[in-house]
MDAnalysis code that builds the backbone (N, CA, C; Angstrom):
import MDAnalysis as mda
import numpy as np

u = mda.Universe.empty(450, n_residues=150, atom_resindex=np.repeat(np.arange(150), 3), trajectory=True)
u.add_TopologyAttr("name", ["N", "CA", "C"] * 150)
u.add_TopologyAttr("resid", np.arange(1, 151))
u.add_TopologyAttr("resname", ["UNK", "UNK", "UNK", "UNK", "UNK", "UNK", "UNK", "UNK", "UNK", "UNK", "UNK", "UNK", "UNK", "UNK", "UNK", "UNK", "UNK", "UNK", "UNK", "UNK", "UNK", "UNK", "UNK", "UNK", "UNK", "UNK", "UNK", "UNK", "UNK", "UNK", "UNK", "UNK", "UNK", "UNK", "UNK", "UNK", "UNK", "UNK", "UNK", "UNK", "UNK", "UNK", "UNK", "UNK", "UNK", "UNK", "UNK", "UNK", "UNK", "UNK", "UNK", "UNK", "UNK", "UNK", "UNK", "UNK", "UNK", "UNK", "UNK", "UNK", "UNK", "UNK", "UNK", "UNK", "UNK", "UNK", "UNK", "UNK", "UNK", "UNK", "UNK", "UNK", "UNK", "UNK", "UNK", "UNK", "UNK", "UNK", "UNK", "UNK", "UNK", "UNK", "UNK", "UNK", "UNK", "UNK", "UNK", "UNK", "UNK", "UNK", "UNK", "UNK", "UNK", "UNK", "UNK", "UNK", "UNK", "UNK", "UNK", "UNK", "UNK", "UNK", "UNK", "UNK", "UNK", "UNK", "UNK", "UNK", "UNK", "UNK", "UNK", "UNK", "UNK", "UNK", "UNK", "UNK", "UNK", "UNK", "UNK", "UNK", "UNK", "UNK", "UNK", "UNK", "UNK", "UNK", "UNK", "UNK", "UNK", "UNK", "UNK", "UNK", "UNK", "UNK", "UNK", "UNK", "UNK", "UNK", "UNK", "UNK", "UNK", "UNK", "UNK", "UNK", "UNK", "UNK", "UNK", "UNK", "UNK", "UNK"])
u.atoms.positions = np.array([
    [193.476, 25.815, 19.867],
    [192.484, 25.098, 18.827],
    [191.664, 24.045, 19.819],
    [190.533, 23.722, 19.636],
    [189.815, 22.705, 20.391],
    [190.043, 21.492, 19.823],
    [190.192, 20.497, 20.565],
    [190.000, 19.292, 20.138],
    [188.711, 18.519, 19.855],
    [188.361, 18.095, 18.987],
    [187.077, 17.388, 18.752],
    [186.937, 16.040, 19.773],
    [185.863, 16.073, 19.817],
    [185.616, 15.022, 21.096],
    [184.895, 13.405, 20.054],
    [185.993, 12.631, 20.313],
    [185.212, 11.541, 19.197],
    [184.394, 10.687, 20.413],
    [183.139, 10.399, 19.714],
    [182.291, 9.877, 20.836],
    [181.489, 8.880, 19.714],
    [180.737, 8.065, 20.791],
    [180.088, 7.115, 20.325],
    [178.721, 7.443, 21.229],
    [177.692, 6.940, 20.620],
    [176.222, 6.961, 20.812],
    [175.565, 5.551, 21.334],
    [175.341, 5.298, 22.575],
    [174.677, 3.887, 23.099],
    [173.543, 3.978, 23.087],
    [172.585, 3.560, 22.643],
    [171.166, 3.431, 23.115],
    [170.658, 2.111, 23.816],
    [170.153, 2.368, 25.220],
    [169.831, 1.280, 26.428],
    [168.632, 1.245, 26.517],
    [167.792, -0.056, 26.473],
    [166.393, 0.319, 26.939],
    [165.999, 0.595, 28.305],
    [165.286, 1.517, 28.640],
    [164.881, 1.913, 29.937],
    [163.255, 1.717, 30.174],
    [162.840, 1.533, 31.455],
    [161.561, 1.339, 31.532],
    [160.402, 2.115, 30.846],
    [159.970, 2.639, 30.072],
    [159.049, 3.365, 29.142],
    [159.865, 4.152, 28.308],
    [160.965, 4.071, 28.225],
    [161.637, 4.663, 27.219],
    [163.178, 4.527, 26.875],
    [164.109, 5.361, 26.839],
    [165.438, 4.776, 26.470],
    [166.678, 5.656, 27.110],
    [167.601, 4.945, 27.398],
    [168.667, 5.699, 27.852],
    [169.839, 6.096, 26.835],
    [170.469, 7.117, 26.937],
    [171.083, 7.504, 25.807],
    [172.574, 7.889, 26.805],
    [174.038, 7.268, 26.067],
    [175.109, 7.668, 26.382],
    [176.114, 7.839, 25.530],
    [176.786, 9.053, 26.098],
    [178.006, 9.449, 24.863],
    [179.151, 9.057, 25.569],
    [179.951, 8.159, 24.878],
    [181.541, 7.907, 25.457],
    [182.810, 8.842, 24.637],
    [183.618, 9.368, 25.437],
    [184.715, 9.833, 24.623],
    [185.742, 8.797, 23.949],
    [185.833, 8.553, 22.683],
    [186.217, 7.920, 22.095],
    [187.646, 7.619, 22.340],
    [188.447, 8.403, 22.935],
    [189.921, 8.859, 23.080],
    [190.209, 7.919, 24.209],
    [189.530, 8.207, 25.478],
    [189.695, 7.649, 26.766],
    [188.251, 6.540, 27.386],
    [187.275, 6.383, 26.532],
    [186.590, 5.488, 26.823],
    [185.451, 5.939, 28.101],
    [185.724, 7.206, 28.681],
    [184.979, 7.777, 29.721],
    [183.775, 8.356, 28.939],
    [182.740, 7.616, 30.033],
    [181.219, 8.239, 29.526],
    [180.982, 9.790, 30.007],
    [180.715, 10.846, 28.941],
    [180.596, 12.126, 29.082],
    [179.259, 12.620, 28.915],
    [178.310, 11.747, 29.042],
    [176.744, 12.214, 28.825],
    [176.014, 10.908, 29.138],
    [175.011, 11.197, 29.747],
    [174.080, 10.114, 30.233],
    [172.401, 10.682, 29.971],
    [171.726, 10.383, 29.426],
    [170.128, 11.002, 29.648],
    [169.409, 9.770, 29.200],
    [168.267, 10.386, 29.832],
    [167.081, 9.387, 29.664],
    [165.790, 9.923, 28.944],
    [165.124, 9.292, 28.412],
    [164.349, 10.073, 27.028],
    [162.909, 9.011, 27.350],
    [161.921, 9.955, 27.013],
    [160.495, 9.325, 26.966],
    [159.852, 9.687, 25.676],
    [158.939, 9.209, 25.005],
    [158.368, 9.765, 23.802],
    [159.148, 10.833, 22.837],
    [160.587, 10.761, 23.147],
    [161.524, 11.571, 22.168],
    [161.685, 12.844, 22.787],
    [161.390, 12.634, 24.083],
    [161.531, 13.885, 25.072],
    [162.333, 13.513, 26.255],
    [163.268, 14.709, 26.930],
    [164.189, 14.284, 27.772],
    [163.074, 13.722, 28.797],
    [163.429, 12.974, 29.624],
    [162.685, 12.731, 30.954],
    [163.294, 11.615, 32.041],
    [163.789, 12.520, 33.119],
    [164.542, 11.643, 33.986],
    [165.946, 12.655, 33.875],
    [167.065, 11.944, 34.203],
    [168.099, 12.421, 34.593],
    [169.025, 12.648, 33.334],
    [169.461, 13.890, 33.291],
    [170.462, 14.315, 32.367],
    [171.828, 14.267, 33.005],
    [172.830, 13.947, 32.754],
    [174.208, 13.996, 33.426],
    [175.216, 14.238, 32.345],
    [176.249, 14.818, 32.768],
    [177.601, 15.237, 31.840],
    [178.809, 15.375, 32.911],
    [179.850, 14.765, 32.315],
    [181.143, 14.707, 32.774],
    [182.115, 15.173, 32.097],
    [182.932, 15.618, 32.775],
    [184.114, 16.266, 31.999],
    [185.105, 15.077, 31.543],
    [186.089, 15.330, 30.549],
    [186.776, 14.165, 29.643],
    [187.639, 13.265, 30.625],
    [188.039, 13.601, 31.913],
    [188.432, 13.213, 33.298],
    [187.674, 12.183, 33.909],
    [186.380, 12.284, 33.558],
    [185.296, 11.725, 34.188],
    [184.809, 12.622, 35.562],
    [185.255, 13.844, 35.556],
    [184.748, 14.616, 37.072],
    [183.261, 15.116, 36.704],
    [182.659, 15.145, 37.481],
    [180.850, 15.668, 37.038],
    [181.121, 16.961, 36.318],
    [180.210, 17.391, 35.624],
    [180.152, 18.492, 35.067],
    [178.762, 19.317, 35.533],
    [177.660, 18.287, 35.127],
    [176.191, 18.966, 35.250],
    [175.355, 17.616, 35.654],
    [174.397, 17.964, 36.723],
    [173.431, 16.698, 36.741],
    [171.785, 17.703, 36.584],
    [171.042, 17.153, 35.903],
    [169.930, 18.046, 35.712],
    [168.741, 16.999, 35.537],
    [167.708, 17.315, 35.968],
    [166.211, 16.608, 35.788],
    [165.294, 17.103, 34.612],
    [164.609, 16.491, 34.048],
    [163.515, 16.814, 33.050],
    [162.386, 15.772, 33.470],
    [161.072, 16.439, 33.105],
    [159.853, 16.059, 33.159],
    [159.157, 16.237, 32.031],
    [159.222, 15.206, 31.054],
    [158.214, 15.455, 29.780],
    [158.903, 16.705, 28.700],
    [160.134, 16.388, 28.970],
    [160.732, 17.776, 27.920],
    [161.189, 18.907, 28.877],
    [160.487, 19.043, 29.790],
    [160.763, 20.678, 30.953],
    [161.419, 20.207, 31.822],
    [162.272, 21.582, 32.309],
    [163.397, 21.384, 33.425],
    [162.447, 21.080, 34.684],
    [163.089, 20.357, 35.175],
    [162.669, 20.012, 36.523],
    [163.446, 19.525, 37.567],
    [163.343, 19.808, 38.794],
    [163.834, 19.011, 40.091],
    [165.001, 19.897, 40.366],
    [166.382, 19.362, 41.071],
    [167.422, 19.953, 41.292],
    [168.466, 19.899, 39.988],
    [169.046, 21.016, 39.828],
    [170.005, 21.424, 38.899],
    [171.547, 21.833, 39.645],
    [172.475, 20.945, 39.129],
    [173.978, 21.271, 39.546],
    [174.930, 20.971, 38.624],
    [175.701, 22.080, 38.667],
    [177.085, 22.126, 37.766],
    [177.987, 22.205, 38.609],
    [179.564, 21.787, 37.982],
    [180.576, 21.842, 38.739],
    [181.733, 22.585, 37.511],
    [182.546, 23.324, 38.240],
    [183.753, 23.865, 37.689],
    [184.712, 22.802, 36.856],
    [185.319, 23.070, 36.088],
    [186.473, 21.872, 35.800],
    [187.446, 21.305, 36.928],
    [187.731, 22.017, 37.933],
    [188.573, 21.592, 38.964],
    [187.426, 20.803, 39.797],
    [186.679, 20.667, 39.971],
    [185.582, 20.137, 40.874],
    [184.311, 20.895, 41.696],
    [185.016, 22.133, 41.820],
    [183.970, 22.629, 42.831],
    [182.696, 23.291, 42.307],
    [181.653, 23.302, 43.294],
    [180.570, 23.222, 42.838],
    [180.430, 24.601, 41.734],
    [179.827, 25.090, 40.911],
    [179.769, 26.282, 39.926],
    [178.026, 26.777, 40.053],
    [177.144, 25.668, 40.444],
    [175.544, 26.374, 40.255],
    [174.997, 25.125, 41.136],
    [173.787, 25.958, 41.428],
    [172.753, 24.750, 42.444],
    [171.492, 25.617, 42.187],
    [170.531, 24.696, 41.726],
    [169.372, 25.473, 41.928],
    [167.975, 24.409, 41.462],
    [166.666, 24.578, 41.276],
    [165.591, 23.824, 40.866],
    [164.781, 24.405, 40.368],
    [164.063, 23.602, 39.191],
    [163.195, 23.836, 38.575],
    [161.527, 23.023, 38.992],
    [160.567, 24.082, 38.528],
    [159.306, 23.255, 38.838],
    [158.793, 23.770, 37.540],
    [158.041, 22.711, 37.106],
    [157.069, 23.332, 35.452],
    [158.194, 23.762, 34.472],
    [159.192, 23.848, 34.454],
    [159.863, 24.256, 33.800],
    [160.533, 25.663, 33.691],
    [160.193, 25.930, 34.959],
    [160.628, 27.606, 35.338],
    [161.599, 27.254, 36.637],
    [162.519, 28.153, 36.628],
    [163.370, 28.243, 38.005],
    [162.711, 28.514, 39.179],
    [162.859, 27.677, 40.535],
    [161.831, 27.909, 41.311],
    [162.939, 27.720, 42.590],
    [162.711, 28.539, 43.787],
    [163.299, 28.370, 44.968],
    [164.892, 28.815, 44.948],
    [165.777, 28.551, 45.877],
    [166.684, 28.993, 46.287],
    [167.797, 28.686, 44.851],
    [168.670, 29.960, 44.608],
    [169.811, 29.735, 43.656],
    [170.680, 30.013, 43.957],
    [171.885, 29.429, 43.840],
    [173.415, 29.897, 44.208],
    [174.235, 29.501, 43.367],
    [175.438, 30.440, 42.804],
    [176.468, 30.021, 42.181],
    [177.882, 30.582, 42.744],
    [178.742, 29.563, 42.479],
    [180.328, 29.727, 42.880],
    [181.177, 29.861, 42.009],
    [182.220, 31.058, 42.603],
    [183.256, 30.840, 41.915],
    [184.175, 29.780, 41.598],
    [184.971, 29.539, 40.755],
    [185.722, 27.942, 40.495],
    [186.903, 27.912, 41.821],
    [187.004, 29.090, 42.837],
    [187.772, 28.766, 44.262],
    [186.856, 28.439, 45.215],
    [185.617, 28.268, 44.829],
    [184.687, 27.958, 45.711],
    [184.028, 29.084, 46.681],
    [184.422, 29.995, 46.559],
    [183.623, 31.035, 47.229],
    [182.333, 31.379, 46.349],
    [181.331, 31.550, 47.444],
    [179.997, 32.020, 46.945],
    [180.143, 32.830, 45.674],
    [179.216, 33.206, 44.824],
    [179.300, 34.547, 43.640],
    [177.950, 35.105, 43.951],
    [176.806, 34.474, 43.099],
    [175.280, 34.855, 43.400],
    [174.458, 34.066, 44.390],
    [173.805, 34.358, 45.027],
    [172.701, 33.786, 45.563],
    [171.509, 34.495, 45.923],
    [170.331, 33.912, 45.524],
    [168.831, 34.549, 45.503],
    [168.069, 33.423, 45.421],
    [166.668, 33.869, 45.232],
    [165.513, 32.916, 45.081],
    [164.729, 33.294, 43.769],
    [164.151, 32.355, 43.233],
    [163.191, 32.333, 42.225],
    [161.827, 31.988, 42.436],
    [160.913, 32.626, 42.066],
    [159.452, 31.913, 42.419],
    [158.691, 32.166, 40.663],
    [158.449, 31.079, 40.542],
    [157.759, 30.705, 39.268],
    [158.385, 31.269, 37.919],
    [159.874, 31.174, 38.161],
    [160.765, 31.597, 37.023],
    [161.071, 33.263, 37.256],
    [160.885, 34.010, 38.077],
    [161.029, 35.224, 38.544],
    [161.789, 35.459, 39.609],
    [162.764, 36.392, 39.449],
    [163.818, 36.690, 40.589],
    [162.765, 37.520, 41.757],
    [162.936, 37.268, 42.876],
    [162.213, 37.651, 43.981],
    [163.097, 37.757, 45.146],
    [162.824, 38.853, 46.263],
    [163.871, 39.068, 47.414],
    [165.271, 39.580, 47.072],
    [166.099, 39.296, 47.799],
    [167.369, 39.879, 48.090],
    [168.144, 38.668, 47.033],
    [169.112, 39.467, 46.572],
    [170.146, 38.749, 45.334],
    [171.262, 39.476, 45.937],
    [172.294, 38.470, 46.308],
    [173.702, 39.151, 46.668],
    [174.813, 38.888, 46.010],
    [175.370, 39.655, 45.340],
    [176.827, 39.281, 44.325],
    [177.967, 39.214, 45.027],
    [178.981, 38.384, 45.260],
    [180.047, 38.400, 46.082],
    [181.401, 38.181, 44.821],
    [182.372, 38.958, 45.302],
    [183.661, 38.668, 44.603],
    [184.265, 37.432, 44.692],
    [185.599, 37.167, 43.874],
    [186.015, 35.670, 44.377],
    [186.589, 35.619, 45.394],
    [186.791, 36.571, 46.441],
    [187.457, 36.417, 47.631],
    [186.411, 36.580, 48.787],
    [185.062, 36.306, 48.257],
    [183.951, 36.426, 49.268],
    [183.317, 37.542, 49.899],
    [184.018, 39.112, 49.183],
    [183.621, 40.004, 49.649],
    [182.275, 40.700, 48.834],
    [181.359, 40.870, 49.414],
    [180.249, 41.160, 48.959],
    [180.183, 42.828, 48.198],
    [179.841, 42.603, 46.942],
    [179.561, 43.743, 45.830],
    [178.587, 44.621, 45.950],
    [177.508, 43.858, 45.717],
    [175.957, 44.654, 45.406],
    [174.798, 43.704, 46.324],
    [173.836, 44.149, 46.649],
    [172.469, 43.661, 46.992],
    [171.703, 44.114, 45.996],
    [170.619, 43.097, 45.724],
    [169.398, 43.536, 44.638],
    [168.353, 43.244, 45.444],
    [167.345, 43.874, 45.282],
    [165.947, 43.748, 45.859],
    [165.036, 43.378, 44.473],
    [164.236, 42.447, 44.398],
    [163.653, 42.050, 43.041],
    [162.183, 41.846, 43.688],
    [161.194, 41.799, 43.082],
    [159.502, 41.715, 43.173],
    [159.125, 41.431, 41.829],
    [158.956, 40.197, 41.746],
    [158.177, 39.621, 40.851],
    [159.179, 39.452, 39.262],
    [160.125, 39.537, 39.839],
    [160.986, 39.540, 38.271],
    [161.665, 40.907, 37.808],
    [161.089, 42.069, 38.464],
    [161.538, 43.196, 38.405],
    [162.628, 43.723, 39.571],
    [163.661, 44.393, 39.212],
    [164.755, 44.942, 40.175],
    [163.923, 46.127, 40.693],
    [163.985, 46.416, 42.071],
    [163.360, 47.785, 42.649],
    [164.485, 48.309, 43.191],
    [165.652, 47.676, 43.676],
    [166.723, 48.357, 44.265],
    [167.766, 47.761, 43.987],
    [169.077, 48.568, 44.104],
    [170.323, 48.152, 43.922],
    [171.114, 48.810, 45.321],
    [171.949, 47.896, 45.822],
    [172.996, 48.580, 46.690],
    [174.052, 48.008, 46.877],
    [175.064, 48.997, 46.259],
    [176.319, 48.541, 45.989],
    [177.202, 48.597, 46.960],
    [178.441, 47.660, 47.104],
    [179.261, 47.817, 48.222],
    [179.982, 49.143, 48.255],
    [180.421, 49.743, 49.288],
    [180.752, 51.149, 49.442],
    [182.363, 51.197, 48.840],
    [183.001, 50.327, 48.835],
    [184.400, 49.959, 48.129],
    [184.473, 48.886, 47.331],
    [184.405, 48.715, 45.916],
    [184.740, 47.726, 44.933],
    [185.800, 47.717, 44.735],
    [186.697, 46.343, 44.821],
    [188.133, 46.356, 44.459],
    [188.375, 46.858, 42.631],
    [189.481, 47.539, 42.543],
    [189.700, 48.012, 41.310],
    [189.937, 46.725, 40.208],
    [190.608, 45.509, 40.902],
    [191.134, 44.716, 40.012],
    [192.238, 44.537, 39.755],
    [193.011, 45.430, 40.228],
    [194.765, 45.803, 40.122],
    [195.591, 44.230, 40.601],
])
């Protein structure tokens, strides 16, 4: 059964907009902080787990995803890192397993996957390599021996 988050919303004045914070009513820990302008997310949006460890850091410009985006697993290990430009994924993107081992790595250009994308298992072994051109997968190479999960 999921526990409901007792939260309060604080509105704090900011330079041309407002800052919103959500606090866990049980612990008093801030679990969300966001910056708004003209009714749109504009600036940072951060979330934390109930124990105060980081969950996500994101940036917005006039409601569009922008800048670096990062997320963490509940144990504190990095889960995701990438960037947006003009609301589209752009540049290197990486994800990690909860144990800190790399999972996916590759690159986006204007929202489309490009180049080589590599998938690894939780032990760091390469499972596959995909080649992408303008968002279309054109080749896949799977590892010779993929663990069966015994």
